[in-house]
KOLROMAR-408865 format. One line per field, with one value per residue: residue number from 0; y, z, x of N, C-alpha, C in turn. Coordinates in nm, 3 decimals. Example, Ala and Ser with C-alpha at 12.3 -4.5 7.8 and 13.67 -1.06 7.14 Angstrom:
// residues 2
pos	0_1
n_c2	-0.569_-0.225
n_c3	0.780_0.708
n_c1	1.319_1.285
ca_c2	-0.450_-0.106
ca_c3	0.780_0.714
ca_c1	1.230_1.367
c_c2	-0.330_0.003
c_c3	0.780_0.787
c_c1	1.320_1.290
END
This chain:
// residues 150
pos	0_1_2_3_4_5_6_7_8_9_10_11_12_13_14_15_16_17_18_19_20_21_22_23_24_25_26_27_28_29_30_31_32_33_34_35_36_37_38_39_40_41_42_43_44_45_46_47_48_49_50_51_52_53_54_55_56_57_58_59_60_61_62_63_64_65_66_67_68_69_70_71_72_73_74_75_76_77_78_79_80_81_82_83_84_85_86_87_88_89_90_91_92_93_94_95_96_97_98_99_100_101_102_103_104_105_106_107_108_109_110_111_112_113_114_115_116_117_118_119_120_121_122_123_124_125_126_127_128_129_130_131_132_133_134_135_136_137_138_139_140_141_142_143_144_145_146_147_148_149
n_c2	9.905_10.197_10.212_9.993_10.011_9.934_10.018_10.317_10.394_10.643_10.721_10.812_10.684_10.416_10.175_10.166_10.171_9.925_9.746_9.800_9.722_9.449_9.353_9.394_9.235_8.983_8.914_8.890_9.119_9.300_9.332_9.501_9.743_10.064_10.231_10.541_10.775_11.053_11.371_11.549_11.385_11.205_11.361_11.419_11.158_11.089_11.285_11.254_11.396_11.548_11.302_11.107_11.174_11.037_10.841_10.942_10.945_11.048_10.898_10.659_10.509_10.247_10.308_10.548_10.555_10.773_10.947_11.223_11.377_11.447_11.459_11.746_11.800_11.827_11.596_11.717_11.907_11.738_11.597_11.815_11.886_11.649_11.626_11.860_11.834_11.736_11.497_11.328_11.345_11.154_10.941_10.735_10.849_10.765_10.886_10.798_10.826_10.944_11.160_11.300_11.538_11.772_11.981_11.878_11.660_11.790_11.962_11.777_11.648_11.867_11.907_11.684_11.418_11.062_10.894_10.898_10.781_10.712_10.598_10.297_10.230_9.987_9.688_9.467_9.578_9.778_9.626_9.488_9.702_9.794_9.571_9.568_9.814_9.758_9.539_9.662_9.880_9.756_9.527_9.547_9.809_9.988_10.146_10.437_10.438_10.588_10.887_11.108_11.197_11.198
n_c3	2.831_2.694_2.376_2.436_2.603_2.904_3.110_3.126_3.148_3.260_3.273_3.312_3.390_3.281_3.412_3.637_3.501_3.364_3.584_3.690_3.479_3.457_3.713_3.710_3.490_3.568_3.764_3.617_3.580_3.383_3.040_2.821_2.807_2.784_2.757_2.813_2.797_2.826_2.917_2.727_2.506_2.627_2.676_2.409_2.326_2.495_2.423_2.151_1.967_1.763_1.665_1.726_1.625_1.431_1.571_1.640_1.854_2.193_2.431_2.669_2.915_3.164_3.388_3.484_3.551_3.691_3.687_3.854_3.797_3.498_3.161_2.945_2.982_3.300_3.552_3.708_3.535_3.338_3.488_3.558_3.304_3.230_3.430_3.389_3.158_3.022_2.881_2.983_3.256_3.431_3.434_3.641_3.812_3.931_4.111_4.103_4.246_4.341_4.502_4.818_4.893_5.060_4.929_4.669_4.717_4.823_4.607_4.398_4.494_4.507_4.237_4.166_4.180_4.215_4.382_4.570_4.567_4.716_4.574_4.680_4.787_4.770_4.569_4.621_4.783_4.611_4.394_4.529_4.604_4.351_4.259_4.449_4.391_4.129_4.174_4.324_4.153_3.905_3.953_4.188_4.210_4.103_3.815_3.683_3.390_3.086_3.005_2.848_2.517_2.250
n_c1	21.324_21.446_21.600_21.763_21.989_22.135_22.317_22.499_22.822_23.021_23.331_23.666_23.900_24.073_24.137_23.963_23.721_23.732_23.737_23.484_23.312_23.381_23.304_23.026_22.949_23.041_22.861_22.637_22.476_22.436_22.367_22.387_22.607_22.742_23.044_23.192_23.454_23.494_23.355_23.231_23.182_23.011_22.781_22.714_22.652_22.432_22.241_22.221_22.397_22.656_22.890_22.710_22.469_22.326_22.195_21.950_21.761_21.722_21.930_21.830_21.929_21.894_22.036_22.280_22.617_22.833_23.133_23.289_23.518_23.618_23.753_23.718_23.423_23.292_23.160_22.960_22.846_22.744_22.553_22.389_22.284_22.148_21.950_21.811_21.669_21.365_21.345_21.538_21.544_21.433_21.609_21.798_22.083_22.392_22.649_22.978_23.264_23.595_23.599_23.551_23.465_23.270_23.138_23.104_22.934_22.705_22.638_22.583_22.354_22.181_22.149_22.006_22.099_22.075_22.213_22.518_22.834_23.139_23.430_23.568_23.906_24.051_24.075_23.898_23.695_23.606_23.504_23.299_23.132_23.048_22.904_22.697_22.572_22.491_22.316_22.112_22.017_21.970_21.816_21.648_21.537_21.251_21.187_21.023_20.812_20.929_20.783_20.790_20.811_21.054
ca_c2	10.012_10.268_10.194_9.872_10.033_9.918_10.106_10.406_10.419_10.759_10.707_10.834_10.598_10.287_10.066_10.164_10.132_9.781_9.680_9.817_9.637_9.309_9.321_9.386_9.119_8.860_8.885_8.890_9.232_9.387_9.275_9.608_9.853_10.153_10.305_10.662_10.824_11.198_11.434_11.605_11.273_11.149_11.446_11.392_11.027_11.093_11.372_11.225_11.508_11.518_11.176_11.020_11.233_10.936_10.762_11.000_10.957_11.064_10.769_10.648_10.385_10.219_10.366_10.613_10.561_10.896_11.002_11.370_11.435_11.398_11.557_11.829_11.844_11.750_11.522_11.807_11.964_11.630_11.578_11.934_11.879_11.535_11.652_11.979_11.801_11.649_11.367_11.246_11.374_11.035_10.840_10.736_10.878_10.735_10.939_10.703_10.914_10.939_11.282_11.301_11.679_11.804_12.066_11.791_11.584_11.882_12.009_11.671_11.628_11.983_11.888_11.573_11.285_10.960_10.835_10.945_10.677_10.734_10.474_10.235_10.229_9.856_9.615_9.385_9.668_9.844_9.527_9.463_9.820_9.794_9.465_9.613_9.918_9.689_9.461_9.752_9.957_9.673_9.422_9.582_9.938_9.999_10.276_10.473_10.437_10.721_10.936_11.219_11.152_11.282
ca_c3	2.839_2.567_2.298_2.475_2.687_3.046_3.189_3.063_3.240_3.220_3.359_3.232_3.433_3.214_3.509_3.713_3.408_3.342_3.707_3.699_3.376_3.495_3.831_3.669_3.401_3.644_3.839_3.519_3.611_3.267_2.908_2.728_2.877_2.701_2.836_2.749_2.887_2.844_2.941_2.606_2.427_2.700_2.646_2.269_2.320_2.561_2.353_2.007_1.896_1.711_1.591_1.762_1.572_1.353_1.661_1.623_1.976_2.318_2.494_2.801_2.984_3.291_3.492_3.447_3.652_3.650_3.761_3.854_3.739_3.360_3.066_2.859_3.056_3.425_3.587_3.756_3.419_3.277_3.575_3.542_3.177_3.233_3.518_3.341_3.034_3.045_2.816_3.055_3.400_3.509_3.435_3.765_3.799_4.050_4.105_4.153_4.238_4.451_4.580_4.942_4.925_5.095_4.826_4.559_4.762_4.833_4.473_4.319_4.542_4.462_4.094_4.148_4.173_4.287_4.482_4.564_4.625_4.707_4.532_4.774_4.728_4.738_4.463_4.669_4.827_4.491_4.323_4.610_4.594_4.217_4.256_4.528_4.312_4.019_4.226_4.359_4.043_3.791_3.990_4.292_4.187_4.002_3.748_3.614_3.244_3.030_2.954_2.757_2.386_2.193
ca_c1	21.421_21.460_21.722_21.833_22.106_22.105_22.404_22.596_22.933_23.099_23.450_23.786_24.009_24.049_24.145_23.838_23.614_23.743_23.693_23.339_23.250_23.401_23.223_22.885_22.929_23.065_22.738_22.527_22.389_22.420_22.392_22.423_22.672_22.822_23.144_23.243_23.557_23.504_23.227_23.169_23.131_22.896_22.665_22.678_22.588_22.300_22.148_22.231_22.459_22.789_22.902_22.597_22.346_22.255_22.110_21.818_21.682_21.794_21.957_21.767_21.970_21.829_22.120_22.406_22.723_22.899_23.246_23.283_23.640_23.625_23.806_23.633_23.305_23.294_23.040_22.855_22.776_22.666_22.437_22.305_22.211_22.057_21.837_21.740_21.599_21.248_21.363_21.636_21.535_21.397_21.716_21.875_22.225_22.471_22.785_23.077_23.379_23.691_23.584_23.473_23.446_23.132_23.077_23.063_22.818_22.592_22.602_22.520_22.217_22.103_22.121_21.913_22.161_22.000_22.301_22.656_22.918_23.282_23.496_23.664_24.040_24.106_24.007_23.787_23.588_23.555_23.421_23.179_23.046_22.989_22.803_22.582_22.505_22.425_22.202_22.003_21.959_21.929_21.721_21.552_21.472_21.146_21.195_20.900_20.826_20.957_20.656_20.816_20.860_21.161
c_c2	10.069_10.241_10.075_9.890_10.020_10.014_10.188_10.438_10.534_10.770_10.720_10.746_10.458_10.168_10.053_10.127_9.981_9.703_9.685_9.723_9.490_9.268_9.305_9.263_8.987_8.817_8.883_9.002_9.323_9.311_9.382_9.728_9.933_10.230_10.422_10.727_10.975_11.261_11.488_11.494_11.210_11.230_11.427_11.260_11.033_11.170_11.358_11.346_11.463_11.387_11.078_11.071_11.132_10.847_10.811_11.019_10.978_10.925_10.768_10.516_10.367_10.285_10.434_10.611_10.672_10.934_11.155_11.433_11.374_11.503_11.625_11.885_11.761_11.686_11.608_11.867_11.859_11.607_11.693_11.923_11.763_11.569_11.776_11.949_11.702_11.509_11.273_11.258_11.248_10.929_10.847_10.758_10.852_10.793_10.839_10.773_10.894_11.061_11.262_11.444_11.709_11.887_11.983_11.713_11.672_11.925_11.900_11.645_11.746_11.967_11.768_11.436_11.187_10.894_10.887_10.843_10.714_10.600_10.421_10.223_10.090_9.779_9.541_9.471_9.739_9.749_9.501_9.580_9.825_9.690_9.508_9.721_9.852_9.611_9.552_9.814_9.871_9.572_9.467_9.708_9.928_10.139_10.309_10.461_10.580_10.769_11.053_11.164_11.249_11.382
c_c3	2.700_2.505_2.342_2.563_2.833_3.132_3.097_3.170_3.184_3.317_3.273_3.273_3.375_3.310_3.588_3.625_3.386_3.465_3.721_3.603_3.414_3.613_3.794_3.583_3.475_3.721_3.748_3.546_3.492_3.139_2.812_2.806_2.775_2.793_2.753_2.848_2.889_2.845_2.818_2.521_2.495_2.673_2.501_2.257_2.376_2.477_2.200_1.928_1.842_1.636_1.624_1.707_1.495_1.440_1.657_1.748_2.095_2.380_2.636_2.866_3.113_3.407_3.428_3.569_3.609_3.744_3.756_3.782_3.601_3.271_2.988_2.931_3.184_3.455_3.639_3.641_3.347_3.357_3.560_3.415_3.174_3.313_3.477_3.219_3.063_2.988_2.897_3.207_3.484_3.514_3.569_3.735_3.933_4.026_4.175_4.137_4.355_4.542_4.703_4.984_4.948_4.988_4.706_4.595_4.763_4.694_4.391_4.365_4.506_4.316_4.066_4.135_4.256_4.397_4.461_4.637_4.605_4.676_4.641_4.707_4.698_4.644_4.512_4.712_4.708_4.416_4.397_4.599_4.459_4.208_4.333_4.455_4.199_4.065_4.256_4.236_3.927_3.827_4.088_4.263_4.078_3.942_3.684_3.463_3.196_2.963_2.857_2.625_2.334_2.095
c_c1	21.442_21.597_21.808_21.955_22.065_22.186_22.493_22.699_23.015_23.216_23.574_23.904_23.988_24.053_24.015_23.720_23.614_23.698_23.541_23.268_23.262_23.313_23.076_22.858_22.948_22.939_22.615_22.426_22.365_22.451_22.443_22.474_22.752_22.915_23.195_23.339_23.580_23.364_23.157_23.108_23.009_22.770_22.619_22.604_22.446_22.200_22.155_22.279_22.594_22.791_22.789_22.464_22.262_22.166_21.966_21.736_21.774_21.810_21.899_21.806_21.892_21.905_22.241_22.498_22.817_23.014_23.235_23.401_23.661_23.690_23.693_23.511_23.300_23.158_22.927_22.775_22.693_22.539_22.338_22.221_22.112_21.932_21.757_21.654_21.485_21.267_21.453_21.628_21.511_21.506_21.789_22.024_22.291_22.610_22.875_23.212_23.475_23.677_23.495_23.443_23.298_23.063_23.030_22.937_22.693_22.545_22.534_22.377_22.127_22.061_22.030_21.975_22.077_22.082_22.442_22.741_23.064_23.348_23.588_23.800_24.094_24.015_23.884_23.668_23.524_23.460_23.290_23.081_22.976_22.879_22.679_22.503_22.427_22.304_22.084_21.937_21.909_21.821_21.613_21.472_21.366_21.153_21.061_20.919_20.857_20.831_20.672_20.871_20.965_21.104
END
């Protein structure tokens, strides 16, 4: 995996981010996870801009978990930019959101999302869903090698 990042979690709710991180770590599904809580910073991180310019390379995690409702830049725009760039198009993106709106589901799939999951409301169901997502994307899914150089 490029740059050693396994999961990039883009989530502005600190409680949901903490639950996600704990569920993944409890099951030993991730060693290197980066959490970012606003959309503009997430784009800077992925594309090595702004304060992340020193990274020098586009970040290519094995998986991006993306909320749609984010400050500064929303999840749809993040998804749009990831899937429009040859350097990041192959990164699997799973939308993990509270939105059940049909327009959000349709738009994310039009933009190339790999999966759309509505966050369960209770703790146990939320934790179980995160573990299942982690098991699939981190252990079962075979990702293609990144063939586009920066």
